[in-house]
C-alpha distance (Angstrom), angle and dihedral (degrees) to the residues before:
residue distance angle dihedral
M1 . . .
L2 3.80 . .
R3 3.80 90.6 .
I4 3.81 91.2 53.1
L5 3.80 91.2 48.6
A6 3.81 91.2 48.6
A7 3.81 90.9 49.6
V8 3.82 91.2 50.3
C9 3.82 91.5 49.3
F10 3.79 90.9 48.6
G11 3.80 91.1 50.0
L12 3.80 91.9 49.6
A13 3.80 91.0 48.7
A14 3.80 91.5 49.8
A15 3.81 91.5 48.0
L16 3.81 91.6 49.8
L17 3.80 90.2 48.9
V18 3.81 91.9 51.6
L19 3.81 92.2 47.1
T20 3.79 91.2 48.6
M21 3.79 92.1 50.2
Q22 3.79 90.9 47.8
R23 3.79 90.5 50.0
L24 3.79 91.8 50.0
V25 3.79 94.8 54.0
Q26 3.78 96.0 44.6
V27 3.78 119.8 98.3
D28 3.77 117.2 -130.5
E29 3.81 108.7 -138.4
E30 3.79 92.5 -145.0
T31 3.80 90.4 53.5
V32 3.80 90.6 49.4
R33 3.79 91.9 52.0
R34 3.79 90.5 47.5
F35 3.78 100.9 46.9
G36 3.81 101.2 25.7
G37 3.78 126.8 -158.7
D38 3.81 95.0 -7.7
S39 3.81 91.8 63.8
M40 3.81 91.7 45.1
R41 3.79 90.2 49.8
R42 3.81 93.2 51.3
A43 3.79 91.0 46.7
E44 3.81 90.7 52.7
M45 3.81 92.1 48.6
R46 3.80 89.7 48.8
R47 3.79 90.9 51.5
R48 3.81 90.8 51.0
A49 3.80 92.7 47.8
V50 3.80 93.6 49.4
T51 3.80 91.6 45.7
N52 3.81 95.8 47.7
S53 3.81 99.1 39.7
P54 3.82 121.4 43.1
L55 3.81 88.7 -175.8
W56 3.79 90.7 58.3
A57 3.81 89.4 48.4
V58 3.81 88.9 57.9
F59 3.81 94.2 43.3
L60 3.82 96.0 46.1
P61 3.84 96.9 75.5
L62 3.82 89.3 55.0
V63 3.80 91.0 52.1
H64 3.80 90.7 47.4
G65 3.80 91.8 49.6
V66 3.79 93.1 50.5
S67 3.81 90.4 46.8
R68 3.80 89.7 62.1
L69 3.80 89.7 56.4
V70 3.81 97.4 45.8
G71 3.80 97.5 34.8
A72 3.79 94.1 84.0
V73 3.80 95.6 45.8
S74 3.82 103.9 35.4
P75 3.83 109.9 106.1
E76 3.78 119.9 -121.3
P77 3.86 93.9 -123.0
L78 3.81 88.3 60.4
R79 3.79 91.3 52.1
A80 3.80 90.8 47.4
Y81 3.82 89.5 49.4
L82 3.81 89.3 59.0
R83 3.80 99.1 32.8
G84 3.80 98.5 69.4
P85 3.83 98.5 51.6
Y86 3.81 89.5 40.3
A87 3.82 92.2 56.1
R88 3.82 92.5 46.4
A89 3.81 89.4 48.8
G90 3.81 90.0 57.9
Y91 3.83 100.8 -106.8
P92 3.84 96.2 -77.1
G93 3.78 109.6 -156.5
G94 3.81 93.0 12.3
L95 3.82 94.8 -105.4
D96 3.78 124.3 164.8
D97 3.79 121.8 -132.5
D98 3.82 95.6 -89.4
E99 3.80 92.5 47.4
L100 3.80 90.7 50.1
V101 3.81 90.4 52.9
A102 3.81 89.1 47.3
L103 3.81 91.3 51.5
A104 3.81 91.3 51.1
L105 3.81 89.6 46.9
L106 3.81 92.7 51.7
L107 3.79 90.6 48.8
G108 3.81 89.7 48.6
I109 3.81 90.9 51.5
A110 3.81 89.8 50.6
F111 3.82 90.3 51.2
M112 3.80 90.0 46.0
V113 3.81 92.8 53.9
L114 3.81 92.4 44.4
I115 3.81 94.9 48.7
G116 3.80 94.0 42.7
F117 3.80 93.4 48.0
S118 3.81 92.9 46.2
A119 3.82 92.4 48.6
T120 3.80 91.4 48.4
V121 3.79 94.2 49.4
L122 3.81 97.3 42.1
V123 3.82 101.0 37.1
G124 3.77 112.6 9.0
H125 3.78 145.7 -91.3
W126 3.79 92.3 -69.3
L127 3.83 89.7 72.9
T128 3.80 96.7 48.0
W129 3.81 89.3 103.4
T130 3.83 89.3 69.4
G131 3.78 86.5 78.9
L132 3.81 87.0 78.8
L133 3.79 87.1 72.4
G134 3.80 88.7 69.2
L135 3.81 93.3 67.7
P136 3.83 96.6 70.5
L137 3.80 88.6 37.3
G138 3.80 88.5 65.9
F139 3.80 92.1 58.4
L140 3.81 92.0 42.9
A141 3.81 90.9 50.4
V142 3.81 91.8 51.3
V143 3.82 92.5 48.4
S144 3.81 91.9 46.0
H145 3.81 91.3 51.8
L146 3.80 91.6 47.1
K147 3.81 92.4 50.0
T148 3.80 90.8 49.7
R149 3.78 90.8 50.0
A150 3.81 90.2 46.3
A151 3.81 90.9 53.9
E152 3.81 90.6 50.9
R153 3.82 91.3 49.4
E154 3.79 90.6 48.6
Q155 3.80 91.1 56.9
E156 3.81 91.4 47.8
I157 3.81 91.3 49.3
L158 3.80 93.3 47.9
R159 3.81 91.6 50.0
A160 3.80 93.4 50.7
L161 3.82 100.0 37.6
P162 3.86 99.1 84.6
Y163 3.81 92.0 49.1
V164 3.80 91.5 47.0
L165 3.80 91.0 50.9
D166 3.81 90.8 49.8
L167 3.80 89.5 51.3
I168 3.82 92.1 49.1
V169 3.81 91.0 48.5
L170 3.81 91.0 49.6
I171 3.81 91.3 51.6
L172 3.81 92.9 45.0
R173 3.82 90.6 50.6
S174 3.78 88.4 59.4
G175 3.81 89.8 61.5
T176 3.80 97.5 -100.6
A177 3.80 122.8 142.4
L178 3.80 121.3 -109.3
G179 3.80 92.6 -112.4
I180 3.80 92.0 58.7
A181 3.80 90.5 45.6
L182 3.80 91.0 52.6
A183 3.80 90.7 47.6
R184 3.81 89.9 53.9
V185 3.81 91.4 49.2
V186 3.80 91.5 48.6
E187 3.80 89.4 51.0
D188 3.81 93.6 48.5
Y189 3.82 94.1 44.1
R190 3.77 97.7 42.8
E191 3.84 113.1 163.2
H192 3.81 89.5 9.2
P193 3.83 116.8 122.6
L194 3.80 93.1 -120.8
G195 3.79 91.4 46.0
D196 3.81 90.1 51.6
E197 3.80 92.4 50.3
L198 3.80 93.9 47.2
G199 3.80 88.7 46.1
Q200 3.79 89.4 58.4
V201 3.81 89.7 47.8
L202 3.80 90.2 51.3
A203 3.81 91.3 48.6
E204 3.80 91.4 51.9
I205 3.81 91.1 48.5
N206 3.80 91.6 49.5
M207 3.81 89.4 51.7
G208 3.80 92.0 56.8
S209 3.78 104.4 -89.0
P210 3.84 115.4 138.5
R211 3.78 114.7 -106.1
A212 3.79 93.0 -120.7
T213 3.81 91.4 51.6
A214 3.80 93.0 48.5
F215 3.80 92.5 51.7
R216 3.81 90.7 44.3
E217 3.79 89.3 55.0
M218 3.80 90.0 51.6
S219 3.80 91.5 51.8
H220 3.81 91.5 48.7
R221 3.79 90.0 47.8
L222 3.81 96.8 50.0
K223 3.82 101.5 30.4
I224 3.83 92.3 -152.9
N225 3.80 117.3 146.9
D226 3.81 95.5 -138.1
V227 3.81 91.8 49.2
T228 3.81 88.9 49.0
A229 3.82 88.4 52.1
L230 3.82 88.7 52.1
A231 3.80 91.3 51.8
D232 3.81 91.6 47.0
S233 3.81 91.1 50.2
I234 3.79 92.2 52.3
V235 3.81 91.8 46.5
Q236 3.80 91.0 51.1
S237 3.79 91.1 48.6
E238 3.80 90.0 51.2
E239 3.81 93.8 47.6
L240 3.81 100.2 39.5
G241 3.79 99.2 33.6
W242 3.80 96.0 -121.4
P243 3.81 118.4 159.4
L244 3.79 105.6 -92.2
A245 3.81 93.9 -145.8
D246 3.82 92.2 57.1
T247 3.80 91.6 47.4
L248 3.79 93.9 50.1
E249 3.80 91.3 44.3
R250 3.81 91.3 55.7
L251 3.79 90.0 47.5
A252 3.81 91.8 49.9
D253 3.82 90.8 49.9
R254 3.80 90.9 49.9
L255 3.80 92.7 49.3
S256 3.80 91.3 48.3
T257 3.81 90.9 49.5
E258 3.79 92.0 48.8
R259 3.79 90.3 49.5
M260 3.81 91.1 51.1
L261 3.82 92.2 49.0
K262 3.78 90.6 48.1
A263 3.80 90.8 50.5
Q264 3.80 90.7 49.8
A265 3.81 91.1 49.8
T266 3.79 90.6 49.4
A267 3.80 91.1 48.9
G268 3.81 90.6 48.9
A269 3.79 91.8 50.9
A270 3.80 90.9 49.0
G271 3.82 90.6 74.8
V272 3.80 90.8 60.9
Y273 3.79 92.0 51.4
V274 3.82 91.8 47.6
M275 3.81 93.1 50.4
L276 3.82 96.5 75.5
P277 3.85 96.2 49.8
S278 3.81 89.8 44.7
T279 3.80 91.0 51.6
L280 3.80 91.7 49.2
V281 3.81 91.5 49.6
L282 3.82 90.8 49.1
M283 3.80 92.4 49.3
S284 3.80 90.8 48.3
S285 3.81 90.8 51.6
V286 3.82 91.5 49.7
L287 3.80 91.6 49.7
L288 3.79 91.7 48.8
L289 3.80 92.0 50.4
F290 3.80 101.6 40.9
G291 3.81 102.1 21.8
P292 3.84 95.9 90.3
V293 3.82 90.9 46.2
I294 3.81 92.0 51.5
V295 3.81 91.8 48.4
R296 3.82 91.8 50.8
L297 3.81 90.8 48.1
L298 3.79 91.2 51.8
R299 3.81 91.0 49.6
G300 3.78 92.4 46.6
E301 3.78 92.3 -120.8
F302 3.78 95.6 119.7
R303 3.81 118.8 79.0
L304 3.74 131.0 170.1
R305 3.79 116.5 -126.1
């Protein structure tokens, strides 16, 4: 009887867990209409994370539960401290602000237990309080990871941006609207950082946001100079009535030229970095060839006949 009861309880717990996970990855239409492309973007990133990582799917309900407890007491400066790097990192995991604070808090608690336990075992009970240092370490670790991921995404975006602009210009030259061109780019660059960002821009435009505002939001979110130049070019085209294809073509040419000049500068600086290893290899070869002769000369063992 006890085994049957335990099996029923386990089945109910598993069913509740599955329903909770399904609820977490679903997108509420009212929330989407209220918050726009940002909410849709986070929902998509959450769906990808749950699909690609079963471990994250199990851990996500815990993060969501803790976020309900800390959401009312977490200060806004702390959320803002995490929000910027999280947006530049591409919203990994699709967490909202409270869930991100909860994740950092859980990581800080884990560090706190680990540091406190290690200090107690290795030194003594009088150093158990050092475990409190692990709490801020959790937030610092999350921010450090997000900044690293943001730097990687920035490089990927900068590498793909000239080609994306050329593709948009080619589509616009054929008489197609910008929205259709963006949709084609999003389709071709699916699950690419630039494709994700332009997908959010397209979602905001489709929900009624002006094109200039949507691109401005992307530049504020990413804080990349070339993306800011793209937003400025589109705003100028909207305000002054310039052909958008010509503006984007000039921007793509400038970015390609800057990339070429940067590559040439890097190649020119490579000779300086190669000089020291080459000198060391040359000196080693000279010592190997003439070292025994020099030693014999110093010992007086070498005589010319």
